[in-house]
N, C-alpha and C positions, 0 to 999 in steps of 0.2 A: 504493500499500500504505501502510496505515495504522501509525505508530509504534507499537508495544508500549505504551512508557511514555507516551504519548498516550492511549491507550485504557483503562489502568490509571486513570491520572487521572480523565477522563470517567466511568468507572464506579463509580468509590469502592468503599470497603468493601461486600464482599457476604456475607452469613451463610451457611454453608455452599455457600460457593463452588465449585463443580467446574470450569468454564472457561467462556472466552468468545472466540464468535468474531466477527470482523471480515472479512465477505463483499463483495467488491468487486461492486457492480451493474452500473455504466455511469458514465464518465464521471468525476467525483469525488464519486459516490454511493456509500454504504455501508450495509449493514445490519449492527447489531451486537447479538447475541442473548449474553444473561448466561444461563447454565445453574447451575442450583443441584441439589444432590443428597445422598442419603443412602443409603449402602449402593446398591441394585440401583437404587433408584427415582432418575430423574434428569427435570428439567423445566425448560423458561425460564421464568426469573423476571422477565426484563424483554427488550423488543426494542427498537431505537432504528433510525429510519431518517435516517443524517446524511450532510453534505456535509463534505470536506476540502480545505482550500485551505491547509495551515499550520497550521491549527486546526481542530478536529472542532466543527461545529454542528449541533445537533439540530434536525431538520426533521422530526419524530414531530409527528403530528395527535393531539391528546388530543381523544377524545369527550366532549362534554358531554351529561350524560342532565339 
């Protein structure tokens, strides 16, 4: 389980933040989804594939066009 304070530090401040999900996938791998919203409209603003072994490490592959 990812510690909430480490997830909050990893994500940083987010405008119109609604919630952050840290979902355990397998072994030490997690998906962090950052949700934003205003009123009834909610969407995932950012999504990260990370590993955790005391520290959160971003393993998200960025697509280069």
